[in-house]
KOLGU-4560 file (N, C-alpha, C; in nm, 3 decimals, padded with zeros to 5 digits):
<recs>
<n_xx: 15.242 n_yy: 05.912 n_zz: 04.332 ca_xx: 15.331 ca_yy: 05.824 ca_zz: 04.181 c_xx: 15.313 c_yy: 05.704 c_zz: 04.128 mol: A seq: 1 type: UNK>
<n_xx: 15.324 n_yy: 05.705 n_zz: 04.017 ca_xx: 15.316 ca_yy: 05.507 ca_zz: 03.958 c_xx: 15.450 c_yy: 05.502 c_zz: 03.925 mol: A seq: 2 type: UNK>
<n_xx: 15.483 n_yy: 05.408 n_zz: 03.948 ca_xx: 15.639 ca_yy: 05.310 ca_zz: 03.910 c_xx: 15.605 c_yy: 05.248 c_zz: 03.826 mol: A seq: 3 type: UNK>
<n_xx: 15.715 n_yy: 05.249 n_zz: 03.721 ca_xx: 15.702 ca_yy: 05.107 ca_zz: 03.593 c_xx: 15.800 c_yy: 05.128 c_zz: 03.519 mol: A seq: 4 type: UNK>
<n_xx: 15.802 n_yy: 04.990 n_zz: 03.480 ca_xx: 15.970 ca_yy: 04.917 ca_zz: 03.404 c_xx: 15.919 c_yy: 05.008 c_zz: 03.226 mol: A seq: 5 type: UNK>
<n_xx: 15.984 n_yy: 05.106 n_zz: 03.192 ca_xx: 15.962 ca_yy: 05.156 ca_zz: 03.049 c_xx: 16.047 c_yy: 05.062 c_zz: 02.987 mol: A seq: 6 type: UNK>
<n_xx: 16.056 n_yy: 04.936 n_zz: 02.969 ca_xx: 16.175 ca_yy: 04.832 ca_zz: 02.881 c_xx: 16.194 c_yy: 04.898 c_zz: 02.796 mol: A seq: 7 type: UNK>
<n_xx: 16.110 n_yy: 04.973 n_zz: 02.679 ca_xx: 16.117 ca_yy: 05.021 ca_zz: 02.551 c_xx: 16.302 c_yy: 05.138 c_zz: 02.601 mol: A seq: 8 type: UNK>
<n_xx: 16.326 n_yy: 05.183 n_zz: 02.660 ca_xx: 16.397 ca_yy: 05.278 ca_zz: 02.703 c_xx: 16.485 c_yy: 05.214 c_zz: 02.801 mol: A seq: 9 type: UNK>
<n_xx: 16.485 n_yy: 05.107 n_zz: 02.834 ca_xx: 16.559 ca_yy: 05.049 ca_zz: 02.964 c_xx: 16.599 c_yy: 05.125 c_zz: 03.047 mol: A seq: 10 type: UNK>
<n_xx: 16.469 n_yy: 05.155 n_zz: 03.117 ca_xx: 16.468 ca_yy: 05.221 ca_zz: 03.231 c_xx: 16.350 c_yy: 05.206 c_zz: 03.351 mol: A seq: 11 type: UNK>
<n_xx: 16.383 n_yy: 05.215 n_zz: 03.463 ca_xx: 16.193 ca_yy: 05.214 ca_zz: 03.561 c_xx: 16.231 c_yy: 05.392 c_zz: 03.582 mol: A seq: 12 type: UNK>
<n_xx: 16.073 n_yy: 05.379 n_zz: 03.598 ca_xx: 16.065 ca_yy: 05.556 ca_zz: 03.602 c_xx: 15.936 c_yy: 05.551 c_zz: 03.702 mol: A seq: 13 type: UNK>
<n_xx: 15.965 n_yy: 05.648 n_zz: 03.792 ca_xx: 15.890 ca_yy: 05.735 ca_zz: 03.894 c_xx: 15.783 c_yy: 05.841 c_zz: 03.759 mol: A seq: 14 type: UNK>
<n_xx: 15.660 n_yy: 05.803 n_zz: 03.771 ca_xx: 15.571 ca_yy: 05.859 ca_zz: 03.731 c_xx: 15.477 c_yy: 05.958 c_zz: 03.786 mol: A seq: 15 type: UNK>
<n_xx: 15.421 n_yy: 06.071 n_zz: 03.776 ca_xx: 15.328 ca_yy: 06.158 ca_zz: 03.853 c_xx: 15.241 c_yy: 06.206 c_zz: 03.748 mol: A seq: 16 type: UNK>
<n_xx: 15.134 n_yy: 06.173 n_zz: 03.704 ca_xx: 15.031 ca_yy: 06.218 ca_zz: 03.620 c_xx: 15.124 c_yy: 06.183 c_zz: 03.491 mol: A seq: 17 type: UNK>
<n_xx: 15.112 n_yy: 06.272 n_zz: 03.396 ca_xx: 15.200 ca_yy: 06.291 ca_zz: 03.263 c_xx: 15.362 c_yy: 06.258 c_zz: 03.292 mol: A seq: 18 type: UNK>
<n_xx: 15.421 n_yy: 06.311 n_zz: 03.393 ca_xx: 15.542 ca_yy: 06.379 ca_zz: 03.396 c_xx: 15.647 c_yy: 06.226 c_zz: 03.468 mol: A seq: 19 type: UNK>
<n_xx: 15.729 n_yy: 06.247 n_zz: 03.387 ca_xx: 15.841 ca_yy: 06.140 ca_zz: 03.416 c_xx: 15.898 c_yy: 06.238 c_zz: 03.518 mol: A seq: 20 type: UNK>
<n_xx: 15.939 n_yy: 06.149 n_zz: 03.693 ca_xx: 16.009 ca_yy: 06.282 ca_zz: 03.751 c_xx: 16.126 c_yy: 06.203 c_zz: 03.834 mol: A seq: 21 type: UNK>
<n_xx: 16.131 n_yy: 06.100 n_zz: 03.800 ca_xx: 16.287 ca_yy: 06.005 ca_zz: 03.835 c_xx: 16.252 c_yy: 05.899 c_zz: 03.735 mol: A seq: 22 type: UNK>
<n_xx: 16.413 n_yy: 05.875 n_zz: 03.705 ca_xx: 16.447 ca_yy: 05.741 ca_zz: 03.592 c_xx: 16.556 c_yy: 05.648 c_zz: 03.649 mol: A seq: 23 type: UNK>
<n_xx: 16.559 n_yy: 05.531 n_zz: 03.688 ca_xx: 16.634 ca_yy: 05.463 ca_zz: 03.711 c_xx: 16.738 c_yy: 05.369 c_zz: 03.529 mol: A seq: 24 type: UNK>
<n_xx: 16.812 n_yy: 05.425 n_zz: 03.456 ca_xx: 16.863 ca_yy: 05.340 ca_zz: 03.365 c_xx: 16.890 c_yy: 05.186 c_zz: 03.374 mol: A seq: 25 type: UNK>
<n_xx: 16.937 n_yy: 05.091 n_zz: 03.322 ca_xx: 16.963 ca_yy: 04.973 ca_zz: 03.355 c_xx: 16.968 c_yy: 04.889 c_zz: 03.235 mol: A seq: 26 type: UNK>
<n_xx: 17.057 n_yy: 04.788 n_zz: 03.237 ca_xx: 17.113 ca_yy: 04.745 ca_zz: 03.142 c_xx: 17.076 c_yy: 04.560 c_zz: 03.219 mol: A seq: 27 type: UNK>
<n_xx: 16.987 n_yy: 04.515 n_zz: 03.087 ca_xx: 16.911 ca_yy: 04.370 ca_zz: 03.152 c_xx: 17.027 c_yy: 04.281 c_zz: 03.092 mol: A seq: 28 type: UNK>
<n_xx: 17.098 n_yy: 04.206 n_zz: 03.223 ca_xx: 17.174 ca_yy: 04.083 ca_zz: 03.138 c_xx: 17.133 c_yy: 03.972 c_zz: 03.190 mol: A seq: 29 type: UNK>
<n_xx: 17.168 n_yy: 03.866 n_zz: 03.128 ca_xx: 17.102 ca_yy: 03.735 ca_zz: 03.171 c_xx: 17.092 c_yy: 03.704 c_zz: 03.328 mol: A seq: 30 type: UNK>
<n_xx: 17.182 n_yy: 03.722 n_zz: 03.422 ca_xx: 17.167 ca_yy: 03.680 ca_zz: 03.550 c_xx: 17.134 c_yy: 03.785 c_zz: 03.663 mol: A seq: 31 type: UNK>
<n_xx: 17.144 n_yy: 03.922 n_zz: 03.589 ca_xx: 17.151 ca_yy: 04.035 ca_zz: 03.651 c_xx: 17.122 c_yy: 04.195 c_zz: 03.621 mol: A seq: 32 type: UNK>
<n_xx: 17.058 n_yy: 04.270 n_zz: 03.667 ca_xx: 17.029 ca_yy: 04.413 ca_zz: 03.630 c_xx: 17.194 c_yy: 04.517 c_zz: 03.645 mol: A seq: 33 type: UNK>
<n_xx: 17.221 n_yy: 04.546 n_zz: 03.555 ca_xx: 17.321 ca_yy: 04.689 ca_zz: 03.572 c_xx: 17.252 c_yy: 04.811 c_zz: 03.560 mol: A seq: 34 type: UNK>
<n_xx: 17.262 n_yy: 04.913 n_zz: 03.691 ca_xx: 17.222 ca_yy: 05.032 ca_zz: 03.714 c_xx: 17.322 c_yy: 05.133 c_zz: 03.715 mol: A seq: 35 type: UNK>
<n_xx: 17.341 n_yy: 05.196 n_zz: 03.581 ca_xx: 17.451 ca_yy: 05.271 ca_zz: 03.600 c_xx: 17.407 c_yy: 05.413 c_zz: 03.658 mol: A seq: 36 type: UNK>
<n_xx: 17.275 n_yy: 05.427 n_zz: 03.615 ca_xx: 17.244 ca_yy: 05.577 ca_zz: 03.671 c_xx: 17.091 c_yy: 05.625 c_zz: 03.744 mol: A seq: 37 type: UNK>
<n_xx: 17.111 n_yy: 05.689 n_zz: 03.756 ca_xx: 16.955 ca_yy: 05.708 ca_zz: 03.864 c_xx: 16.958 c_yy: 05.869 c_zz: 03.827 mol: A seq: 38 type: UNK>
<n_xx: 16.844 n_yy: 05.940 n_zz: 03.821 ca_xx: 16.850 ca_yy: 06.055 ca_zz: 03.771 c_xx: 16.684 c_yy: 06.149 c_zz: 03.843 mol: A seq: 39 type: UNK>
<n_xx: 16.662 n_yy: 06.204 n_zz: 03.958 ca_xx: 16.527 ca_yy: 06.275 ca_zz: 03.946 c_xx: 16.522 c_yy: 06.418 c_zz: 03.920 mol: A seq: 40 type: UNK>
<n_xx: 16.442 n_yy: 06.496 n_zz: 03.835 ca_xx: 16.400 ca_yy: 06.599 ca_zz: 03.797 c_xx: 16.529 c_yy: 06.700 c_zz: 03.909 mol: A seq: 41 type: UNK>
<n_xx: 16.566 n_yy: 06.798 n_zz: 03.891 ca_xx: 16.595 ca_yy: 06.892 ca_zz: 03.950 c_xx: 16.505 c_yy: 06.948 c_zz: 04.007 mol: A seq: 42 type: UNK>
<n_xx: 16.419 n_yy: 06.976 n_zz: 04.001 ca_xx: 16.315 ca_yy: 07.089 ca_zz: 04.097 c_xx: 16.201 c_yy: 06.974 c_zz: 04.198 mol: A seq: 43 type: UNK>
<n_xx: 16.301 n_yy: 06.859 n_zz: 04.203 ca_xx: 16.202 ca_yy: 06.764 ca_zz: 04.276 c_xx: 16.325 c_yy: 06.711 c_zz: 04.356 mol: A seq: 44 type: UNK>
<n_xx: 16.433 n_yy: 06.731 n_zz: 04.351 ca_xx: 16.541 ca_yy: 06.709 ca_zz: 04.488 c_xx: 16.505 c_yy: 06.733 c_zz: 04.599 mol: A seq: 45 type: UNK>
<n_xx: 16.542 n_yy: 06.627 n_zz: 04.662 ca_xx: 16.540 ca_yy: 06.657 ca_zz: 04.804 c_xx: 16.380 c_yy: 06.575 c_zz: 04.906 mol: A seq: 46 type: UNK>
<n_xx: 16.307 n_yy: 06.487 n_zz: 04.783 ca_xx: 16.179 ca_yy: 06.500 ca_zz: 04.833 c_xx: 16.175 c_yy: 06.342 c_zz: 04.871 mol: A seq: 47 type: UNK>
<n_xx: 16.272 n_yy: 06.263 n_zz: 04.872 ca_xx: 16.320 ca_yy: 06.133 ca_zz: 04.916 c_xx: 16.232 c_yy: 06.062 c_zz: 04.775 mol: A seq: 48 type: UNK>
<n_xx: 16.214 n_yy: 06.113 n_zz: 04.618 ca_xx: 16.230 ca_yy: 06.058 ca_zz: 04.496 c_xx: 16.316 c_yy: 05.946 c_zz: 04.443 mol: A seq: 49 type: UNK>
<n_xx: 16.422 n_yy: 05.950 n_zz: 04.486 ca_xx: 16.539 ca_yy: 05.937 ca_zz: 04.453 c_xx: 16.492 c_yy: 05.779 c_zz: 04.559 mol: A seq: 50 type: UNK>
<n_xx: 16.523 n_yy: 05.760 n_zz: 04.624 ca_xx: 16.516 ca_yy: 05.673 ca_zz: 04.768 c_xx: 16.356 c_yy: 05.577 c_zz: 04.762 mol: A seq: 51 type: UNK>
<n_xx: 16.282 n_yy: 05.616 n_zz: 04.703 ca_xx: 16.132 ca_yy: 05.554 ca_zz: 04.621 c_xx: 16.152 c_yy: 05.472 c_zz: 04.514 mol: A seq: 52 type: UNK>
<n_xx: 16.234 n_yy: 05.570 n_zz: 04.425 ca_xx: 16.289 ca_yy: 05.493 ca_zz: 04.251 c_xx: 16.363 c_yy: 05.350 c_zz: 04.288 mol: A seq: 53 type: UNK>
<n_xx: 16.446 n_yy: 05.387 n_zz: 04.368 ca_xx: 16.534 ca_yy: 05.285 ca_zz: 04.383 c_xx: 16.430 c_yy: 05.191 c_zz: 04.496 mol: A seq: 54 type: UNK>
<n_xx: 16.449 n_yy: 05.169 n_zz: 04.570 ca_xx: 16.361 ca_yy: 05.105 ca_zz: 04.666 c_xx: 16.292 c_yy: 04.964 c_zz: 04.594 mol: A seq: 55 type: UNK>
<n_xx: 16.176 n_yy: 05.051 n_zz: 04.463 ca_xx: 16.091 ca_yy: 05.000 ca_zz: 04.409 c_xx: 16.160 c_yy: 04.925 c_zz: 04.288 mol: A seq: 56 type: UNK>
<n_xx: 16.293 n_yy: 04.999 n_zz: 04.195 ca_xx: 16.370 ca_yy: 04.947 ca_zz: 04.104 c_xx: 16.451 c_yy: 04.819 c_zz: 04.197 mol: A seq: 57 type: UNK>
<n_xx: 16.451 n_yy: 04.808 n_zz: 04.306 ca_xx: 16.516 ca_yy: 04.716 ca_zz: 04.363 c_xx: 16.447 c_yy: 04.592 c_zz: 04.414 mol: A seq: 58 type: UNK>
<n_xx: 16.321 n_yy: 04.608 n_zz: 04.477 ca_xx: 16.178 ca_yy: 04.509 ca_zz: 04.482 c_xx: 16.147 c_yy: 04.452 c_zz: 04.321 mol: A seq: 59 type: UNK>
<n_xx: 16.160 n_yy: 04.525 n_zz: 04.220 ca_xx: 16.143 ca_yy: 04.446 ca_zz: 04.092 c_xx: 16.188 c_yy: 04.379 c_zz: 04.032 mol: A seq: 60 type: UNK>
<n_xx: 16.372 n_yy: 04.391 n_zz: 04.077 ca_xx: 16.503 ca_yy: 04.316 ca_zz: 04.011 c_xx: 16.519 c_yy: 04.190 c_zz: 04.125 mol: A seq: 61 type: UNK>
<n_xx: 16.446 n_yy: 04.207 n_zz: 04.286 ca_xx: 16.399 ca_yy: 04.090 ca_zz: 04.347 c_xx: 16.316 c_yy: 04.001 c_zz: 04.277 mol: A seq: 62 type: UNK>
<n_xx: 16.208 n_yy: 04.067 n_zz: 04.246 ca_xx: 16.104 ca_yy: 03.961 ca_zz: 04.189 c_xx: 16.146 c_yy: 03.876 c_zz: 04.007 mol: A seq: 63 type: UNK>
<n_xx: 16.195 n_yy: 03.959 n_zz: 04.023 ca_xx: 16.278 ca_yy: 03.890 ca_zz: 03.876 c_xx: 16.330 c_yy: 03.781 c_zz: 03.878 mol: A seq: 64 type: UNK>
<n_xx: 16.390 n_yy: 03.773 n_zz: 03.990 ca_xx: 16.511 ca_yy: 03.639 ca_zz: 04.068 c_xx: 16.615 c_yy: 03.681 c_zz: 04.030 mol: A seq: 65 type: UNK>
<n_xx: 16.673 n_yy: 03.801 n_zz: 03.966 ca_xx: 16.784 ca_yy: 03.857 ca_zz: 03.934 c_xx: 16.890 c_yy: 03.912 c_zz: 04.022 mol: A seq: 66 type: UNK>
<n_xx: 16.966 n_yy: 03.917 n_zz: 04.044 ca_xx: 17.079 ca_yy: 04.028 ca_zz: 04.109 c_xx: 17.135 c_yy: 04.134 c_zz: 04.058 mol: A seq: 67 type: UNK>
<n_xx: 17.167 n_yy: 04.278 n_zz: 04.147 ca_xx: 17.169 ca_yy: 04.384 ca_zz: 04.078 c_xx: 17.315 c_yy: 04.398 c_zz: 04.112 mol: A seq: 68 type: UNK>
<n_xx: 17.366 n_yy: 04.480 n_zz: 03.950 ca_xx: 17.509 ca_yy: 04.571 ca_zz: 03.989 c_xx: 17.489 c_yy: 04.691 c_zz: 03.971 mol: A seq: 69 type: UNK>
<n_xx: 17.502 n_yy: 04.782 n_zz: 04.103 ca_xx: 17.498 ca_yy: 04.873 ca_zz: 04.096 c_xx: 17.620 c_yy: 04.951 c_zz: 04.069 mol: A seq: 70 type: UNK>
<n_xx: 17.611 n_yy: 05.033 n_zz: 03.941 ca_xx: 17.698 ca_yy: 05.103 ca_zz: 03.885 c_xx: 17.660 c_yy: 05.218 c_zz: 03.909 mol: A seq: 71 type: UNK>
<n_xx: 17.565 n_yy: 05.276 n_zz: 03.967 ca_xx: 17.543 ca_yy: 05.418 ca_zz: 04.011 c_xx: 17.567 c_yy: 05.458 c_zz: 04.151 mol: A seq: 72 type: UNK>
<n_xx: 17.633 n_yy: 05.555 n_zz: 04.202 ca_xx: 17.639 ca_yy: 05.539 ca_zz: 04.366 c_xx: 17.578 c_yy: 05.572 c_zz: 04.422 mol: A seq: 73 type: UNK>
<n_xx: 17.462 n_yy: 05.664 n_zz: 04.383 ca_xx: 17.341 ca_yy: 05.640 ca_zz: 04.456 c_xx: 17.268 c_yy: 05.496 c_zz: 04.537 mol: A seq: 74 type: UNK>
<n_xx: 17.250 n_yy: 05.403 n_zz: 04.396 ca_xx: 17.198 ca_yy: 05.275 ca_zz: 04.435 c_xx: 17.302 c_yy: 05.231 c_zz: 04.521 mol: A seq: 75 type: UNK>
<n_xx: 17.418 n_yy: 05.262 n_zz: 04.511 ca_xx: 17.574 ca_yy: 05.181 ca_zz: 04.618 c_xx: 17.483 c_yy: 05.234 c_zz: 04.755 mol: A seq: 76 type: UNK>
<n_xx: 17.487 n_yy: 05.391 n_zz: 04.728 ca_xx: 17.499 ca_yy: 05.413 ca_zz: 04.897 c_xx: 17.349 c_yy: 05.328 c_zz: 04.928 mol: A seq: 77 type: UNK>
<n_xx: 17.255 n_yy: 05.376 n_zz: 04.846 ca_xx: 17.103 ca_yy: 05.312 ca_zz: 04.923 c_xx: 17.093 c_yy: 05.196 c_zz: 04.989 mol: A seq: 78 type: UNK>
<n_xx: 17.200 n_yy: 05.089 n_zz: 04.881 ca_xx: 17.199 ca_yy: 04.945 ca_zz: 04.942 c_xx: 17.273 c_yy: 04.952 c_zz: 05.098 mol: A seq: 79 type: UNK>
<n_xx: 17.385 n_yy: 05.036 n_zz: 05.033 ca_xx: 17.481 ca_yy: 05.007 ca_zz: 05.217 c_xx: 17.379 c_yy: 05.068 c_zz: 05.314 mol: A seq: 80 type: UNK>
<n_xx: 17.294 n_yy: 05.168 n_zz: 05.286 ca_xx: 17.252 ca_yy: 05.198 ca_zz: 05.371 c_xx: 17.081 c_yy: 05.112 c_zz: 05.443 mol: A seq: 81 type: UNK>
<n_xx: 17.059 n_yy: 05.027 n_zz: 05.348 ca_xx: 16.956 ca_yy: 04.930 ca_zz: 05.352 c_xx: 16.980 c_yy: 04.827 c_zz: 05.340 mol: A seq: 82 type: UNK>
<n_xx: 17.053 n_yy: 04.730 n_zz: 05.437 ca_xx: 17.117 ca_yy: 04.616 ca_zz: 05.413 c_xx: 16.992 c_yy: 04.525 c_zz: 05.400 mol: A seq: 83 type: UNK>
<n_xx: 16.893 n_yy: 04.528 n_zz: 05.400 ca_xx: 16.819 ca_yy: 04.418 ca_zz: 05.320 c_xx: 16.772 c_yy: 04.384 c_zz: 05.219 mol: A seq: 84 type: UNK>
<n_xx: 16.868 n_yy: 04.498 n_zz: 05.152 ca_xx: 16.882 ca_yy: 04.506 ca_zz: 05.019 c_xx: 17.038 c_yy: 04.412 c_zz: 04.915 mol: A seq: 85 type: UNK>
<n_xx: 17.105 n_yy: 04.401 n_zz: 05.033 ca_xx: 17.237 ca_yy: 04.350 ca_zz: 05.011 c_xx: 17.270 c_yy: 04.236 c_zz: 04.958 mol: A seq: 86 type: UNK>
<n_xx: 17.184 n_yy: 04.126 n_zz: 04.985 ca_xx: 17.175 ca_yy: 04.014 ca_zz: 04.921 c_xx: 17.157 c_yy: 04.010 c_zz: 04.774 mol: A seq: 87 type: UNK>
<n_xx: 17.109 n_yy: 04.114 n_zz: 04.714 ca_xx: 17.081 ca_yy: 04.108 ca_zz: 04.590 c_xx: 17.191 c_yy: 04.154 c_zz: 04.476 mol: A seq: 88 type: UNK>
<n_xx: 17.275 n_yy: 04.200 n_zz: 04.597 ca_xx: 17.448 ca_yy: 04.227 ca_zz: 04.501 c_xx: 17.461 c_yy: 04.153 c_zz: 04.389 mol: A seq: 89 type: UNK>
<n_xx: 17.550 n_yy: 04.139 n_zz: 04.258 ca_xx: 17.614 ca_yy: 04.045 ca_zz: 04.220 c_xx: 17.715 c_yy: 04.031 c_zz: 04.294 mol: A seq: 90 type: UNK>
<n_xx: 17.786 n_yy: 03.916 n_zz: 04.266 ca_xx: 17.908 ca_yy: 03.831 ca_zz: 04.391 c_xx: 18.005 c_yy: 03.919 c_zz: 04.249 mol: A seq: 91 type: UNK>
</recs>
């Protein structure tokens, strides 16, 4: 799986070959990245791809020096389950 930032579509993507299998849409704000929605192809759900996408997305946000606004319930749940990312949440 390849992780990439598709800035043209404002989304992070997990790609398998030529197929985008998971996306995390984002809004790039001056001091934070807002993540309103994530999605995994229905036929690939339950294989950990959502967690991998969110982990890599949060790592990218950390590398950017910005905070994150987790509007998507899955991202918020992931952060709650992985407290090492709690410091990224915007105040």
